[in-house]
N, C-alpha and C positions, 0 to 999 in steps of 0.2 A: 504494499499500500504506499509505501514511502518513497518508491520509485520516482525519478525525475520524468516528467511528462515530456516526451519528445514532440518537436513541432511537425506539424503535417503541413503539406503543401496544398494549396487550394487548387484543385482542377476543375475545369469546365464539367456541367452536368452531362453525363453520358446519356446517350439516348434510351428510351423506356424499354426494358426487356419484351414487352408486350409485342413492340414492332419488329425486333429482331427473332423472338422465339414464340411466334403466336400459339404454337401448340402447348406449351407451358399453361398459357391462360385458359386453354379450353380444359385442363383437367378438372374432373369434379370429385375426385377422391383420391386417396392415396395409391390405389392400384393403377389408377391412370398416370399419375406421377411418378410410380416406378418404371412404369412402359416407357414414358417419355425421356426418363432420366437414362435408361438402358440405351435408349435409341442415341442419345447426346454422347455417351461413352462410347459406343461403337462407331459413330461417325467422328470422334475427336473433337466435336463442338463444345464439350463440357470444359474444356481448358480456355474457354473464354471466360473470363471473370464474371461477366455479366449473367450468363448462362448458370453458372455454378451457384452464384449469389441468388438467382430468382428460384431455383431448387431449393436452396436453404430457406428462403423466406417463405415459401409455399408450406414447406413441410413443418416449419417452425412456428409461424404466427398468423397463417393464413385462416380463413373460415371454413377449411375444407373439414367434412366430419371425420373424425378420429385422426385429426393430425398427428404425427409421430415426432415426438421431440428427441427420441433415441436415434431416429433416422437422420435427423438435423445435425444431431452431433456427430454422426458418420461422415455426413457430406462435408461438415465443417472441417474435418481433420484430415480428409483426403484432396482438399482442395489444392490446385497445382495450377496457376502460382498461388502462393499462400494468401489467406484471408487478407481482404483489406478492412478499412474502418466501417464499411457499410456491413459487411458480413459478422464482424465482431459484435456491432450493435444489434443486429438481428437476433443472434443468439442469446446476448445479454438481456435483451428484452424478454425473449420468451422464457429464459431461466428465472428471471425475476419473479415470474409469476409461480412457476412450478417448483423450481429448487432455488432459492435466494442466495444459499451458500456458494452452491456452484457458480451462479452469475457473479459473485464477488471473487472467487478464484480465477474466472475466466477475465475479469476486468484487471486482476493483477498480472495476468498473463498478458494481457494487451498493453501493459503499461512497460512490459519488459520487450516488447517488440520494438527493434530500431526503426522499422519502416512504418509503423503504424501507431496512431496516437488518438486519444478520444478527442471528440468534439462536442457541440451542444447538445447532440441527439444522444450521446452516451451516457451523461450524467444523470438525467430523469430516471433511467432503467436502473442504474447502479443504486442512486437513493432511494428508488423503490425497494430492491432487494435488501437494504441495510433496514430499511424500516420493517419489511415483513419478516426479517431474521431477529428484528429487536438488537441490532449491532450498532449501538448509537456511537462507540468509540471509533469504529471504521466510518461511520457516518460523518464523524468529525473531521476526520482526515480527508475524506472526499470533499467535504466542506471547504478546506483549505486548498485543495486542488481547484475547485470552482472559482474561487478568487485568485489564485495565481493564474489562472487559465483566462482571466478578464471575462467571465461569464456572471459576474455577481450583480448584473444588471438585467440578465436576461429571465423574463418574465416566467418562461416555462419551467427553466431550472431552479429559479428561486422557490417557486411554488412547490416543487417536489422536495426541495430542500426543507421547506418549513412544515410540509407534511411529514417527513421524516422524523424531525423532532418532535411533532405532535403524537406519531404513533409510538415513539419510543418515550413519550411522556416528559419530555425536557422542555416544558413550556417556556422556562426562561430563555432558552436558546432560541426557541421559536419565536418568540416575542422580539428578540434582539434582531433577528434576521428581518423580521417582519417590519419592524420600524426603520431599518436602513435602506430597505429596498426602495430604490427610485420608482418602481412600478406600483404605487400605492393606490392607483385607480385600477388596478388588476383585480377583478372580481373573483377570481380563482383563488388569490391569496385570502382575502377577506374570508371566503367560505372555508378555507382551510383553518383559519384561525378560531372561527366560530365552532366549527366540528372538533377541534382540537379542546376547547374549553369545556364542550358540552362531553367529550370523551372522559375527561377527569373528573367531571361533576361540578365544576365550576361554574354555575349558571349565571352568577352574577357578573362575572367577567365575559362569559359568552354573550350575556345579553349587551353589556356595554359596548362589545365590538359590533354587535349586529346593529345597536341603534346608531352607531357612528358610521357605517357603510355608506360609501357615496351613492352606491347602487346595490339594492338589495336583490339578490336572484333568488329565483324559485328554489334552488337548492339550499340556499340559506335558511329560508323560512321553514323548509321541510327539516332540516337539521335541527333548528330550534324547537319546533313542535314535537317531532320524534322525541328528542333529548327529554324535554320536560315529561312527555307522556311515559317513556319508559323508566324515569326516576321517581314516579309517584307524584309529580307536580301536575295534577291533571287539570285544576283550575287555571293555571299559568299556560296550559297547552290549549285549552278552550278560547281563553281570553287573546292569545296571539293568533288563533285561527280566525277569530272575529276581526281582529285588526287587518289581517291580511285580506280578508274581503273589504273592508272599508277602505283601504289604500287602493283597490282595484287590481290585485294580483290575483289570478285565477288559479285555484287549486287543481292539481293534477292526480293521477292514480296514487302516487306516493304520499301525498298531503293526506288523501282521504284514509289510506290504510294507517298512517301515523296517528292522525287524530281521533280515530273511533274507539280505539282502547281507552282514550281519556274519556270520552263521551259515555262510553259503557260504565265506567268506575263511579262518574258523578250521577249517571241517571239521567242525563239530559235528552230525553227521548225525542222532543220537538226538533232540536238540532240534529240529532241522529237521522230524524226523517227528511231532514233538507238535505243532508249528504247524500242519502238514498236517491232523492228525487234529483239532485245535482248530477249525480253519475248517469242516470237514465237520460237527463236532458242533453248531457254534453257526450253523450255516446261513449262515455268510459267503460270499457268492459269489465262486467261483473263477474270474474272469474273465481277460481277456488279460493285464493288468498282473500281476495275484496269481499266475496261472498261469504267466507267464514266470519270476518270481521263485522259484516251487517247482522249475521245471525247471532253472533256473541253481543252486539250492541242491543238488538230488540230483545234478546233474552234477558240481559242484565238491566235493561230499561223497563222490564215489566210487561213487554208486549210479546209473549211467546207464540201468539196466533200470527203475529207478523213474521216473526223467526221462521215458523213452518212454511209460511208462503214463500219466503226468500229460498229456503232449503229446496222446496220442491220445484221451484222455477230454474235452479241452476242447470245448465245445459250438461255439465259433468261434475261428478262429486267424488272428492278423494277422502282420504282417511281424516284430514283436517275438518272438511265440513260436515262428515258424519259425527266427529267427536264434538263439534260447536253445538249441533242440535240436541245430541244426547245429554250435554253437559247443561243446556238450557233446559230442557225437559226436567233434569233432575233438580236444579235450583227451584224450580217452579213445583215441586213436589207431584209432579206426573211421571210417577215411578212406572206404572204399567207402559205408558207411552215410550218412556225411554228404552224400557227392556225390549218392546216391540221393534224400536229401531234399531237395537243391537243386533236383533235376528236379521231384520231386513237388510242390514249393512252386510253380514255374512253372505245372505243370499245374492246380493249385488255382486259378490266376488270380491269385495274390498277386505282385506285382512285388518282386523283390529289390533292396535298397538297398545303400550301399556297405557296410555293416556285414555283410550276407550274405557278400558277396564276399570280405571279410577273413576270416571263420569259414571258408569253404569252401576258400580257398586256403591258409589255416593247416592244415587238415586234409590237404592235399597235400603240404604240406611236411613235416609229421611223418611221413608215410608214404613219403616220398621220390617220389611220382608226379608226374614231372617233365612228362610228355606231357599229363596230364589238367589239371595247373596251368596250363600254356600255353593249353590249350583254354579254359579257364574265364576266364583274363584276357582273351583275345581275344574271348570272348562278352560280355564286361562292356564292353569299349571299341567293338567294332564293331558289335553287335548291339544292346545295351542303350542304348549311348551314355552311359555314366556316365565323368566325367572321373577317372582314377586318383588317389587320394590318396596320401600319404607311407606310410600303412600298408599300401596295395597293393603298392607297389614294395617296401617290406620284405619282405612275404611271399614275393615273387618273388625278391629277393635271398637269402633265407633259403633257398627251396627248391632255387634253384641251387647256392648254397654248399655246402649239404649233401651235394647229388650230386656234389660235386668240381669244377662247372663254373664255376670261380672268375673266370676271364677273361670269360665272358659275364655272371656277376654284377657284375663291375667294370664292363663296358661298359654295362650297363643302368643303373648310378648315373650315369656320366657323361654319358650321352644324355637321361635324364629330364627334364622340364622344371620340376622342384622341386627346390630345394637341398636335399641329404641332411641329415638329422639324425643325432643320436648312435645312436638305435635301429638305424637302417639300416646305419650303419658297423659298429657293434658285431655285428650279424648276420654281415658280410662278414669280420669281424677273427676271429670264431669259427670261421668255415670255414676261414679261414687256418692258425689254431691246430690243427684236426683234421686238416688235409690237408698240415701242416708247410710252408706256402708263406711261408717267413720273409721274402723280399723284399716281397711284396705285403703281408704283415702289417705290417712295419715303416712303409709308406706309410699304410695307413690307421689305424695307431696314431697317427702323427703328426698327421695329421687330426684325430683325436677328441682329441687332447691340447689343439690349438688351439682347437676348438669348445667343450670343456668341460675346463679346465684343472684343476677341483677335483674331477672325476668319476675315481674310482679305477680303473674299468672297463678302460680302454685300457692303464694302467700294469701292471696285473694281469696282462692277457691277453697283452701284450708279455713280461713277465717270465716267464710260464708257457711262451711258445714259444722263448725262450733256455733255459730250464730244461730242456725237454724234449730238447734238442739237447746238454746237458750243458756250456753257455757260461757258468759262474758268474760269470765277470768281467761279461758284458754284465748278468746278472741283478742283481749288486751296484750297476751304475750305475743301473739303472732304480730300484731300491729306494732308493737315495741321492736319487735325485730327489722319490720319494714322501715321503721324511723331510724334505727341505728345504722341500717345499711344504706339509707338515703335511696330507698325503694319506694316507688311511687305507681299508683294503679294508673293505666291508661285512661284519659278521660273519655266519656261517651261524647260523639259528636254527630250530627245529622245534616243532610243536604236536602233542599228541596229547591228546584229550579222553576220559577215562574216568569213569563214573558222574557224568556232568553237570559235572565239574570240568576246565577247562583247563589242561595243564600244558606248560610252555614250556621249551625247553632250548637253550643256546647252545653253541658249540664248546667242549669242555673244561670243561662246567659241572660244579660241585660244590656247587651251592647248594641242590639239591633236599632236603627233609627224609628221603628215602630214597637218599641219595646213596652210601652205602656198599653197600647191597644192589644198587644200580645199577652200581657199579663192579665189583662179584663177578659179576654177570650179564654185563658186558662181557667180563670175563676167561675165563668159561665160554664165551660165544661165540667168543672168539678161539681156545680150545683146541678147541672143535669144528670150526672151520673149518680148522685146522692137520691135524687127524685126516682131514680130506676131501682133503688135499693142496693147499689153498688158500694161495696166496703173495699177501701184501698188493701191490697196484699202487702202487708208490711213484713211479710216473712223475708223480702228481699232487701230490706234495709238494714244493714249489719252494723248498726250502732246502738249502743244501751241507752235509748232515750225514751221518751214517752211515745205511745202509739200516735198521738195526735202530730207530733212533730215528724214522725216518721211519714206519715200520710201526706204531708205537706211537702217534705222532700221529694216523693215520688210524683207530685204535680209537675215539676220541673225538669224530668228527664228530657233529653234533647230531641227525640222523637216526637214527644207530646208538644215541645214549643214549635217544632217546624210544622206539625199539623194544625196548631192553632194559628200560624202564621198563614197557612193554607187556606184554612176556613174565613180569614177575614179579608183574603186577598183575592180569591175568585168566586165566581158566580155560584149559586145554589146547583148541587148535583154534579158539579165539575169533579171528576175524580182526581185524587192527589197521589203522588208517588214520592216517597221519602227514602232516602239511602242513608244507612246507618252503619258505623264501623266497628260495633261491637253486636254481641248476641242480643236479642231483645229480652227484656227481663220479664217475669210472668206477669207482673202488675199491668205494664204497658200492653202486653198482649191482650190481656182480659178487657183492659179499659177500652182499648182502640177498637175491640168487637163491638162494644157497646155504642162507642163514639161513631162507628159507621152507620148504625142504626138509627140512633138519634137524629144525626144530621142529614140522613139519606145519601151518603156519599160512598163510593168506592175508594178505600184507601189502601194502597201498595207500600208495603214497607219491606225493602230489602236490607236484611242484617248481614252479618259477615258470612253466614252459613247458607242461606237460602231467602227465598221470596214467601210473603205472608200476603195473601189478597184477602182483606176484609171486606165482606159485603153483607148488608142487612143482619149485623150481630154474629156472623160467623167467620172462620178464617179456613183458606184452602188447605193449610198444614193440619187441619184436624186435631189441634192441639198436640201435634207430634213434632217437636222440633229440636 
C-alpha cells in the first residue's frame, strides 16, 4: 500500500470494442462468451488489448446472467500484452463487490507495476473495497494517495472517500473530508453524510446536515425517514414524510416501504390509507415487499378486513406476505382464520419458515388453543424439520402458561436445548401472576433479576403478585430493591391520531393543550360508569393506600386519557383507535367495554400483545389476553 504511484501517460481514447468486435456485444450468456473467446484465441485476435479487455469486462462486470468472476480472473492473468489500467480497474471494480480483500491485493499489485498506475476511476472501487472489508487503516493510506495524485477535488472520488469513512464509522474523518471538499454542492456527498449519521444513530447530527443541504434529493429524504423508522423514532418519520409532501417532493417506492412501518407502529390508519391510494394512483407496483408492508400496516392499524383485501389482491404471494397476514390475524385474535391461512399457505406450495410458525403459534396462544398449538409445534419439528428458536419455545410457554399448565410450561423451559431469555421467563412469570402461583413466580422472578438486573419487569411482576395477596410488607421489600438499584417501571404511554395529528399521553398526563376538557370528560366517564354499577378493579393498583385513592389512580391511565380526548374531539359514533405501549390492565379492559356501550362507539385498543375491539360492551378477545 505504501508503494509510490507511477505516472501514467495520457493516451487518446481508443475506439469502442463494439465497433471492432461486434460478436462480443452479441453474447447473451457466458456460453456465448466462451465460444467467441475461443474464436478470438484461435484467430490470434485476442492479442489485441481491446479484445482481451472487453472479454474481461463482460465476464467480470456486465449484466450477463451468471457472469463468471473466476473466468474473469483467468482472462486477466493470461493477458498478453499485460493488463493495462482499464483492465486493472475492471477487475478491481468486480472484486470490490464480491471479494474486497482480493480487490485490495490486486490494487497493491497494480501499484508495483512499472507500466501501469491508478487513475480517477481506480480509487472509487478501491475505497469501496476498504469500506466493505472494514479496513479503515488501508482506507487512510488510499486517502493519502488520492491527495498525492491530485484527486482531492474530484467529486466522484471524494464521495467514495467520505462513504468509506462513514461505513467504517469514522465520522470525524468523514466530516473533515466533507468540510474540505470544494464540491460542497455535490448532492452525493451530502447524501453520504446524512446516511453516515443515520448509520451510527446520531439523528440530531443527521438532521442538521439534512436541513443544511443546498438541494435535498429523494435519496436523502428516504435515508432520514427509513433511519427514523428503523430506530423507533416513528413520530419523527411520519412528520418528515409529511414535510416531504409539503415541499413538493414526490415519494417513490422506497419512501412508501420506509414509512409504512412507522405508520403501523403509531396506528395512523388514515395516513396509511393515503399511502395505499398514492401507490395505486401513481402506478407504483404493489409487489410482495410493498404488499406485505401494506398488510402489516392495515393489520396493526386495526383494519384486518382491509389487510385481507390487500392480501387477496396480490398477483403473487411469497412467504413474507403469508407471514404478514397470519401475524395480522393472530394479533386480532382470529386464531381459526390464522390457522386456516397457515394450511392454505402449504397448499399453495409456499414453504413456511420460522417466522410463520411464530405467527401461527402466537395465534394459538391468544385464543387458548392448546391442542392446536401442540400439533403445529410438532408439525414444525417432525414434518418440516425446523429447529425451534427461542421465540417458538416462548410461544409454547405463553400458550401453556395462559392455559394454567404452569408445571408443563416450566418443564419445557428446563428441557429445551436453548438457554432461556428474559422474554420466555417473563411469559411464565406473567402466567404465575395470573394463576396466583407465588412459589413458582418467586423462582422465575429471581432468575429474571439475575439475568437482567436493570429490567423493571421482574420486580414489578413480583411486587404485583405480593400485592394481589395483600402482602404489603413483601411489596415494600421489592420496591426498596428497585429504589436502591435505581430501577424504574416503564411508564404507560398511549397514542391516538386525529385529523392527521398524533397525540401522545402518559399516565396522569396533564400536559395536553386541552387538558381541562379531557379531565372533565374523564370525570364524566367515571360518573357514567358508576351509574352502570361499575366498581374499579383496584387489585391492579399495587400501592398500600385506600381503595378510593386507588380508584382515582385508575381513572388516569394513558389509554383512558386518550379515549377521553377522542370522545371530545370527534363526532358521535366515530370509531376510535388507541395504541398503547404496555399490556392493557384488567380495570381498563373492563371499563372500556362499558364505555363502548355507554357512548355507542367502536373503540379499538392495540396493546403490546394484541388488538382489543370493544363494541357494545364486549371485547373481541373474549377476556383472554
